[in-house]
N, C-alpha and C positions, 0 to 999 in steps of 0.2 A: 473125850469131850465132856463138858459139864452137863450136857443134855442127856447123857447116858445114865445119869443118876436119877432113876425113876422115883426113888423114895423121896428125893428132895422136891421134885415136882408135885408129888402127891401131898407132901407137907404144905407146900405153898398153896395148892388148891384148897386144902382143908382150912388153912388160915384165912384165905380170902372168903370162902364160903361161910366160915364162922363169923367173920367180921361183918359181912354184908347182910346176914340174916339173924344176927344176934339182937339183943335188946334194943329198943328204939332210941336209947340214950347214946348209941354209937354216933360219933360225929363224922361228917363227910366233908371233903374239900368243897364239893358243890352239892348243897342239900337237896336241890330239886332236880338233879340230873342222874339218870340211870348210869350205872357203871362208874360212879365216882370213887376215887380213892378214899381210904379211911384216913381221917385226920387225928393225930395224936398231940393235942395241945399241951403246952406247959402251963403251970400255974402262973399268975401274974408276975410274981417276984422274979423267978428264974427267967421268964420270958423277957422281961425288961432288961435284965442283966445280959442275956445273950444278944439282944438287939444292940445294946451299948457296946459290948466287946467286938462283935462282928462289924458294926457300923464304924467304930473307931478305926478298925483295921483298914476298911475301905477308904475312909477319909485320909488316913495317913499314907496309904499307897498312892492315892491320887495326888495329894498336895505335896508330899515329900518328893516323889519322882518328877513332878512338874517343876519343882524348884531345881532339881538336878539338871533337867533339860534346859531350863531357862538360864541357869548359871553358865553352862558350857557353851550354849549357842550364842549368848549375849556378849560375854566378856572375851575379847580377842586373845587375851593372855592364855585362855584355856582351849583355844583352837589348836588341837593336835590330833593326829590319827588315833592315838590311844584314847583320848577323851571322847572322841566321836563314837567309839565303840561303847564307852560307858554311857553316853547319852542315849544311844540306841537301846542298850540294856534297860535303862530307866524308862524308855518308851514302852517296852514290853511289860514291865511291872506296872506302869501307869495304866495300861489298857486292861490288865488284870483287875486293878482296883475300880476301873470305870465300867467294864462290860461283864465282869464275872462275879466279883464279890458282892455287890448290892443284891443281885438276884439270888445268889446262893444264900445270902442272909435270910431272905424270906423263906426259901425252901427249907433251910435248916431249922428255923424257929417254928414255922407253921406246919412243917412236914407235908407241904403241898406245893405244887408248881402252878402259879396263877398267870404265867406269861405266854401260854400257848405252845403248841407242838413245834411250830416253826422256830421260835426262839430257843426252845429246849435244845434242838439240834445245833443251832448256832452257838449257844452257850457252851456246849460240849466242844465244839470246834475251836472256839476262842480259848477255852481252857487248855486244850492240847497244844494249839499253835503257840501261845505265849509261853507256856512252860518249856517247850522244846526250843523256842527262840532264845529264852533266857539261858538255857544250858549251853547252846552253841555259842552265844555271845561270851559266856564265861570261859568256855574252852579256848576261844580265840584270844581273849584277854590274857589268859594264862600263858599262851605261846608268846604273845607280845611282851609280857613281863619277863619271860625267860630270855628273849633276845636283848631286852633292855639291861638286864642285870649281868648277863654273860659278857656283853660288849657294849657298854653304855656310850662310848664315844662315837662308834660307827652306827649305833642304833637308828638315828634319824634318817640315814640313807637306806636302811634295810627294811624298815616298816614305814611305808609312805602313806599318803592320803589315798592313793589308788589301792594299796593293799588293804587298808581299813575299809574302803568302800566295798571291795569284793567280799570281805568277811561279813560285813553288815548285810549285804544282799543275800548271801548264802544263809545267814542266820534267820532271815525272814522268809525267804521264798520256799525253802525246803520244808520247814514245819507247817506252813500254811497249806501247801500243796498236799502234803502227807495227811494232815488232820482232816481237811475237807474231803479229800478223795476217799479216805477210809470210811467216814461216817455217811457221806452222801451216796456212796455206791452200795451201802449195806453190807460190805464185806465183813465188818466187825460182828455181824449177827449170824453169819453163816454157821449152820449147825446148832444154833441156839433158838430156833423158831418156836419150839414148844415152851421154852422158858420165857421168852419175850411175850408170847401170848398169855401165859399164866400171870405175868406180873403187870400187864398193860391195864391201866385204868385212867379215867379222866382226872387230871390234877396231879399226875405223876411225871417225873422226868428222870427215867432210869435208862442209861445207855449200856447195853450189854456188849462185852467184847470177848470173843472166843479165845481159846488157849493160844492159837497161832499168833494172833495179832497182839495179845497181851505180851507174849514173849518178844515180839519185834519191838513193841513199845519199851519194854525193859532194856533191850539192847541199845535203843536210841538214847536211853538215859545212861546206861552202864558204860558204853564205849567212850563218850566224852568225859565221863567221870574218871575213868581209868587214865585217860590222857592227862587230865588236870592233876590228878594225884601224882603221876609220874613227873610231870613238868615242875610242879611246886616242890617236890622232893629235891629235884636238881637245883631249883632256885635257892632254896634255903641252904643247901650244901655249898653253893657258890658264895652266898652271902656270908656264911660262916668263915669261909676261907679268906674272903676279902676283909672281914673284920679283924681276923688274926694278923693279916698282912699290915693293916693300918696301925694296929697296936705296936708292931715291931718297928714302925718307922719313927724316926725322930722328927719332931716339928721344926727343930732348928736346921736340920740338914735336908729336909724335903724340898724338892724343886717346886717351882710355881705350877708347872704342868701337872706334877703328881698331885699337888693340893687340889687343883681344879678337878682332876679325874676322881679323886676321893670324894669330893662334894657331890659330883654327878652320881657316883656309885651309891652313896648314902641315900640320895633322893630316890633313886630307882628301887633300892631295897625297901625303903619305906612304902613306896607305892605298891610294890609286890606284896609286902606284908599285909597292907590294908585290903587289897583285892583278894589275897589268900583267905582272909577272915570272911570276906563276902562269899567266896566259893564254899568255905566250910559251912557257913550258915545255910547256903542253898542246899548242900548235900544233906545236912541234918534235917532240913525241913521236908525235902521231897523223898528221901530214901525210904522212910517208913511207909509212905503211901505206895511207892512202886513195889516194894517187897510184899506188902499186903495184897496188891493187885494180882501179882503173879501167883501167890499162894492161893488166893481166893478163886482164881480161874481154874486151878487144877484140883481144888477140893470141893467144888460145887457151890461157890458163892456163899460161904458160911459166915462171913463177917457181919456182926450185928450192925444195924444202922447207926447207932450212936458211936461205935468205934470208927466207922467210915467217916462220919462227920468230924470227929476229932482229928483224924489223920489229914483230911482234906483241908481243914482250916489251919492246921499247922503249916501245911504247904502254902496255902494262900497268904498267910502272914509273912512269908518270906519276901513277898513283893513290897512290904512296908519296911523291911529291915535295912536294905541297902542305904537309903538316905540317912538313917540313924547312924550306920557305920561310918559313912563319909563325914557326917557332922561331928562325930566323936574324934576321928583321926585326922581330918583335913582342916587346918585353920582357914585356908582359902575358901572352903565351902561355907564355913560359918560366916566369914566376911561377906561372901556373895549373898547369902540368905538375908543378912542384915540390910544390905543395899537394896535387895528386891522388896523385902517386906516394908521398908520405910519409904519406898517409892523413888529412891535416889537414882535408880537405873533409868528414870525418865529424863534425867538431866542430859544436857548436851555433852557428848564425848564420854558418857559414863562407861561405854564399852571398852575404853582404854584404861580404866582404873587398874592400879597395881594391886593385885590380890595376895601377893607373896610378901612375906616379912623379911626374907633373906635379901 
């Protein structure tokens, strides 16, 4: 366990002692409060830049994902089991932008937590819940895309609204129960009591997780990741085979039913490709953080603060990326955004608007 590393604890104690009793110029999170954490402020220029970068990410996550949810829920043409999964995924990313990123912005820039111990724990619960909710959504979406690409004509009867609802419920309930139970029972700190005591100060928000639970956290990330990689490998293999088959067909001799099947298959492949990009972006954003977490737990929490902040913000920014991916690849989403921003969704029967160009 990390708590067995006595030299690490001694180093932490010496650092805290040196900071608390050093020159009076040392800044504290709470100047007039005993036991306050040390504050390491940035100079005005970098401070302003960091607030702008982190704040922009939060605004983009909130507004972008709100547009995704409004588009899918308002326009009847987008009411499908697969799109409801996408809207639910957008809700998880929206909540990251609303309940996690703004508070993390202040913590990262000011190196202090000013929102109280109660919200510190809630903040960590929200962070874990919405992260795992996102990956479970993406895992179910990948399975949905596999069914759609492998057999597009029978797909509507295989993945129904009921199936989508069960996937959405699972993707929310399990992460929330897991994250809140872990942090509010204190199981994450078992065996780390000395470390937690050494690092506890007023104005800090550090949640320690022992080796056992870090490993379980990693598995909850790794197993859905492995499923998604496997499924998308099969999807692109099927897509390649379908594309080769279409090339061999003659447009003059193709039957009408074949032509319709080809159009459906192309549409499903395009959706799978776009969501595959979203999955790749998620993995590239969160994988470094999870790898660092498990290495950190087994090597005595050696990651410098600035490295942790970089990794966690790369992960946070993923919540702002999906709306950009949809806007780039989906013409219907760009049209829906235009209708929403210009206020035309307030017109009568706007929900029946045709968003597709085909």
